[in-house]
PyMOL Python script that loads the backbone (N, CA, C, O; Angstrom):
from pymol import cmd

cmd.read_pdbstr("""\
ATOM      1  N   MET A   1      99.029 110.990  98.967  1.00  0.00           N
ATOM      2  CA  MET A   1     100.115 111.714  99.583  1.00  0.00           C
ATOM      3  C   MET A   1      99.568 112.554 100.719  1.00  0.00           C
ATOM      4  O   MET A   1      98.477 113.118 100.641  1.00  0.00           O
ATOM      5  N   ARG A   2     100.353 112.616 101.764  1.00  0.00           N
ATOM      6  CA  ARG A   2      99.997 113.445 102.911  1.00  0.00           C
ATOM      7  C   ARG A   2     101.182 114.334 103.259  1.00  0.00           C
ATOM      8  O   ARG A   2     102.315 113.859 103.347  1.00  0.00           O
ATOM      9  N   PRO A   3     100.929 115.604 103.454  1.00  0.00           N
ATOM     10  CA  PRO A   3     102.015 116.493 103.838  1.00  0.00           C
ATOM     11  C   PRO A   3     102.555 116.124 105.218  1.00  0.00           C
ATOM     12  O   PRO A   3     101.836 115.595 106.065  1.00  0.00           O
ATOM     13  N   SER A   4     103.816 116.411 105.418  1.00  0.00           N
ATOM     14  CA  SER A   4     104.458 116.143 106.694  1.00  0.00           C
ATOM     15  C   SER A   4     105.487 117.229 106.956  1.00  0.00           C
ATOM     16  O   SER A   4     105.641 118.158 106.163  1.00  0.00           O
ATOM     17  N   SER A   5     106.177 117.107 108.055  1.00  0.00           N
ATOM     18  CA  SER A   5     107.227 118.070 108.365  1.00  0.00           C
ATOM     19  C   SER A   5     108.370 117.357 109.065  1.00  0.00           C
ATOM     20  O   SER A   5     108.252 116.186 109.428  1.00  0.00           O
ATOM     21  N   GLY A   6     109.465 118.059 109.252  1.00  0.00           N
ATOM     22  CA  GLY A   6     110.589 117.495 109.976  1.00  0.00           C
ATOM     23  C   GLY A   6     111.419 116.510 109.187  1.00  0.00           C
ATOM     24  O   GLY A   6     112.186 115.744 109.770  1.00  0.00           O
ATOM     25  N   GLY A   7     111.285 116.511 107.870  1.00  0.00           N
ATOM     26  CA  GLY A   7     112.091 115.608 107.045  1.00  0.00           C
ATOM     27  C   GLY A   7     111.582 114.182 106.997  1.00  0.00           C
ATOM     28  O   GLY A   7     112.292 113.287 106.539  1.00  0.00           O
ATOM     29  N   VAL A   8     110.364 113.957 107.462  1.00  0.00           N
ATOM     30  CA  VAL A   8     109.802 112.610 107.440  1.00  0.00           C
ATOM     31  C   VAL A   8     109.348 112.291 106.019  1.00  0.00           C
ATOM     32  O   VAL A   8     108.607 113.058 105.405  1.00  0.00           O
ATOM     33  N   PHE A   9     109.805 111.146 105.505  1.00  0.00           N
ATOM     34  CA  PHE A   9     109.384 110.682 104.185  1.00  0.00           C
ATOM     35  C   PHE A   9     109.024 109.220 104.337  1.00  0.00           C
ATOM     36  O   PHE A   9     109.901 108.370 104.490  1.00  0.00           O
ATOM     37  N   GLU A  10     107.725 108.925 104.295  1.00  0.00           N
ATOM     38  CA  GLU A  10     107.258 107.559 104.423  1.00  0.00           C
ATOM     39  C   GLU A  10     106.312 107.229 103.284  1.00  0.00           C
ATOM     40  O   GLU A  10     105.493 108.052 102.874  1.00  0.00           O
ATOM     41  N   VAL A  11     106.438 106.015 102.783  1.00  0.00           N
ATOM     42  CA  VAL A  11     105.609 105.556 101.670  1.00  0.00           C
ATOM     43  C   VAL A  11     104.805 104.360 102.154  1.00  0.00           C
ATOM     44  O   VAL A  11     105.358 103.387 102.667  1.00  0.00           O
ATOM     45  N   THR A  12     103.488 104.447 101.980  1.00  0.00           N
ATOM     46  CA  THR A  12     102.625 103.325 102.311  1.00  0.00           C
ATOM     47  C   THR A  12     101.853 102.890 101.070  1.00  0.00           C
ATOM     48  O   THR A  12     101.526 103.701 100.203  1.00  0.00           O
ATOM     49  N   VAL A  13     101.574 101.606 101.007  1.00  0.00           N
ATOM     50  CA  VAL A  13     100.761 101.040  99.931  1.00  0.00           C
ATOM     51  C   VAL A  13      99.662 100.225 100.594  1.00  0.00           C
ATOM     52  O   VAL A  13      99.945  99.284 101.335  1.00  0.00           O
ATOM     53  N   ASP A  14      98.420 100.579 100.333  1.00  0.00           N
ATOM     54  CA  ASP A  14      97.262  99.902 100.937  1.00  0.00           C
ATOM     55  C   ASP A  14      97.404  99.813 102.454  1.00  0.00           C
ATOM     56  O   ASP A  14      97.072  98.790 103.052  1.00  0.00           O
ATOM     57  N   GLY A  15      97.893 100.879 103.072  1.00  0.00           N
ATOM     58  CA  GLY A  15      98.018 100.932 104.515  1.00  0.00           C
ATOM     59  C   GLY A  15      99.272 100.280 105.079  1.00  0.00           C
ATOM     60  O   GLY A  15      99.500 100.326 106.288  1.00  0.00           O
ATOM     61  N   LYS A  16     100.090  99.673 104.220  1.00  0.00           N
ATOM     62  CA  LYS A  16     101.312  99.007 104.661  1.00  0.00           C
ATOM     63  C   LYS A  16     102.513  99.919 104.412  1.00  0.00           C
ATOM     64  O   LYS A  16     102.710 100.399 103.296  1.00  0.00           O
ATOM     65  N   LEU A  17     103.307 100.153 105.442  1.00  0.00           N
ATOM     66  CA  LEU A  17     104.503 100.973 105.309  1.00  0.00           C
ATOM     67  C   LEU A  17     105.549 100.202 104.516  1.00  0.00           C
ATOM     68  O   LEU A  17     105.950  99.111 104.921  1.00  0.00           O
ATOM     69  N   VAL A  18     105.999 100.762 103.379  1.00  0.00           N
ATOM     70  CA  VAL A  18     106.994 100.076 102.557  1.00  0.00           C
ATOM     71  C   VAL A  18     108.353 100.769 102.577  1.00  0.00           C
ATOM     72  O   VAL A  18     109.368 100.145 102.267  1.00  0.00           O
ATOM     73  N   PHE A  19     108.383 102.050 102.938  1.00  0.00           N
ATOM     74  CA  PHE A  19     109.659 102.750 103.082  1.00  0.00           C
ATOM     75  C   PHE A  19     109.497 103.862 104.096  1.00  0.00           C
ATOM     76  O   PHE A  19     108.506 104.591 104.084  1.00  0.00           O
ATOM     77  N   SER A  20     110.488 103.989 104.981  1.00  0.00           N
ATOM     78  CA  SER A  20     110.494 105.056 105.970  1.00  0.00           C
ATOM     79  C   SER A  20     111.894 105.634 106.090  1.00  0.00           C
ATOM     80  O   SER A  20     112.804 104.978 106.596  1.00  0.00           O
ATOM     81  N   LYS A  21     112.062 106.848 105.628  1.00  0.00           N
ATOM     82  CA  LYS A  21     113.350 107.540 105.774  1.00  0.00           C
ATOM     83  C   LYS A  21     113.684 107.693 107.251  1.00  0.00           C
ATOM     84  O   LYS A  21     114.841 107.564 107.651  1.00  0.00           O
ATOM     85  N   LYS A  22     112.674 107.969 108.051  1.00  0.00           N
ATOM     86  CA  LYS A  22     112.881 108.158 109.488  1.00  0.00           C
ATOM     87  C   LYS A  22     113.385 106.874 110.152  1.00  0.00           C
ATOM     88  O   LYS A  22     114.322 106.921 110.948  1.00  0.00           O
ATOM     89  N   ALA A  23     112.782 105.743 109.839  1.00  0.00           N
ATOM     90  CA  ALA A  23     113.173 104.472 110.456  1.00  0.00           C
ATOM     91  C   ALA A  23     114.546 104.006 109.983  1.00  0.00           C
ATOM     92  O   ALA A  23     115.325 103.456 110.761  1.00  0.00           O
ATOM     93  N   LEU A  24     114.841 104.231 108.692  1.00  0.00           N
ATOM     94  CA  LEU A  24     116.107 103.763 108.130  1.00  0.00           C
ATOM     95  C   LEU A  24     117.232 104.774 108.286  1.00  0.00           C
ATOM     96  O   LEU A  24     118.405 104.446 108.104  1.00  0.00           O
ATOM     97  N   ASN A  25     116.866 106.005 108.624  1.00  0.00           N
ATOM     98  CA  ASN A  25     117.842 107.089 108.799  1.00  0.00           C
ATOM     99  C   ASN A  25     118.672 107.331 107.531  1.00  0.00           C
ATOM    100  O   ASN A  25     119.873 107.592 107.594  1.00  0.00           O
ATOM    101  N   ARG A  26     117.999 107.237 106.389  1.00  0.00           N
ATOM    102  CA  ARG A  26     118.660 107.489 105.102  1.00  0.00           C
ATOM    103  C   ARG A  26     117.619 107.796 104.034  1.00  0.00           C
ATOM    104  O   ARG A  26     116.438 107.482 104.182  1.00  0.00           O
ATOM    105  N   HIS A  27     118.086 108.416 102.956  1.00  0.00           N
ATOM    106  CA  HIS A  27     117.225 108.660 101.807  1.00  0.00           C
ATOM    107  C   HIS A  27     117.107 107.372 101.005  1.00  0.00           C
ATOM    108  O   HIS A  27     117.953 106.484 101.109  1.00  0.00           O
ATOM    109  N   ALA A  28     116.065 107.280 100.217  1.00  0.00           N
ATOM    110  CA  ALA A  28     115.904 106.132  99.329  1.00  0.00           C
ATOM    111  C   ALA A  28     116.899 106.225  98.185  1.00  0.00           C
ATOM    112  O   ALA A  28     117.204 107.315  97.701  1.00  0.00           O
ATOM    113  N   ALA A  29     117.398 105.087  97.760  1.00  0.00           N
ATOM    114  CA  ALA A  29     118.270 105.021  96.587  1.00  0.00           C
ATOM    115  C   ALA A  29     117.408 105.224  95.349  1.00  0.00           C
ATOM    116  O   ALA A  29     116.207 104.957  95.382  1.00  0.00           O
ATOM    117  N   PRO A  30     118.010 105.696  94.250  1.00  0.00           N
ATOM    118  CA  PRO A  30     117.234 105.865  93.017  1.00  0.00           C
ATOM    119  C   PRO A  30     116.526 104.555  92.627  1.00  0.00           C
ATOM    120  O   PRO A  30     117.158 103.505  92.512  1.00  0.00           O
ATOM    121  N   GLY A  31     115.237 104.640  92.431  1.00  0.00           N
ATOM    122  CA  GLY A  31     114.437 103.493  92.016  1.00  0.00           C
ATOM    123  C   GLY A  31     114.000 102.585  93.151  1.00  0.00           C
ATOM    124  O   GLY A  31     113.193 101.681  92.934  1.00  0.00           O
ATOM    125  N   GLU A  32     114.507 102.801  94.351  1.00  0.00           N
ATOM    126  CA  GLU A  32     114.194 101.920  95.483  1.00  0.00           C
ATOM    127  C   GLU A  32     112.717 101.938  95.840  1.00  0.00           C
ATOM    128  O   GLU A  32     112.109 100.882  96.012  1.00  0.00           O
ATOM    129  N   VAL A  33     112.136 103.121  95.954  1.00  0.00           N
ATOM    130  CA  VAL A  33     110.724 103.222  96.346  1.00  0.00           C
ATOM    131  C   VAL A  33     109.825 102.607  95.277  1.00  0.00           C
ATOM    132  O   VAL A  33     108.870 101.902  95.602  1.00  0.00           O
ATOM    133  N   LEU A  34     110.119 102.865  94.022  1.00  0.00           N
ATOM    134  CA  LEU A  34     109.319 102.287  92.942  1.00  0.00           C
ATOM    135  C   LEU A  34     109.375 100.763  92.984  1.00  0.00           C
ATOM    136  O   LEU A  34     108.351 100.106  92.796  1.00  0.00           O
ATOM    137  N   GLU A  35     110.539 100.200  93.225  1.00  0.00           N
ATOM    138  CA  GLU A  35     110.673  98.746  93.312  1.00  0.00           C
ATOM    139  C   GLU A  35     109.878  98.190  94.498  1.00  0.00           C
ATOM    140  O   GLU A  35     109.241  97.143  94.377  1.00  0.00           O
ATOM    141  N   LEU A  36     109.908  98.869  95.617  1.00  0.00           N
ATOM    142  CA  LEU A  36     109.141  98.430  96.776  1.00  0.00           C
ATOM    143  C   LEU A  36     107.636  98.465  96.494  1.00  0.00           C
ATOM    144  O   LEU A  36     106.896  97.575  96.915  1.00  0.00           O
ATOM    145  N   ILE A  37     107.196  99.497  95.781  1.00  0.00           N
ATOM    146  CA  ILE A  37     105.784  99.586  95.412  1.00  0.00           C
ATOM    147  C   ILE A  37     105.408  98.466  94.461  1.00  0.00           C
ATOM    148  O   ILE A  37     104.336  97.877  94.595  1.00  0.00           O
ATOM    149  N   ARG A  38     106.258  98.167  93.519  1.00  0.00           N
ATOM    150  CA  ARG A  38     105.983  97.080  92.565  1.00  0.00           C
ATOM    151  C   ARG A  38     105.891  95.739  93.276  1.00  0.00           C
ATOM    152  O   ARG A  38     105.081  94.895  92.893  1.00  0.00           O
ATOM    153  N   GLN A  39     106.692  95.531  94.289  1.00  0.00           N
ATOM    154  CA  GLN A  39     106.680  94.271  95.038  1.00  0.00           C
ATOM    155  C   GLN A  39     105.361  94.069  95.785  1.00  0.00           C
ATOM    156  O   GLN A  39     104.985  92.940  96.100  1.00  0.00           O
ATOM    157  N   CYS A  40     104.675  95.152  96.059  1.00  0.00           N
ATOM    158  CA  CYS A  40     103.387  95.077  96.765  1.00  0.00           C
ATOM    159  C   CYS A  40     102.241  94.701  95.840  1.00  0.00           C
ATOM    160  O   CYS A  40     101.176  94.292  96.303  1.00  0.00           O
ATOM    161  N   ALA A  41     102.447  94.834  94.563  1.00  0.00           N
ATOM    162  CA  ALA A  41     101.364  94.586  93.595  1.00  0.00           C
ATOM    163  C   ALA A  41     101.152  93.118  93.335  1.00  0.00           C
ATOM    164  O   ALA A  41     100.281  92.750  92.548  1.00  0.00           O
TER     165      ALA A  41
END
""", "prot")
cmd.dss("prot")
cmd.show_as("cartoon", "prot")
cmd.util.cbc("prot")
cmd.orient("prot")
């Protein structure tokens, strides 16, 4: 985890961006980020 500011919430797995609140202009749905992380495994 890395601190950020300005409401940026991005999740990366092994250097690959899997979710970006900034790019999608929305919050993640419940369970969405976990599912995206599982898909990377």
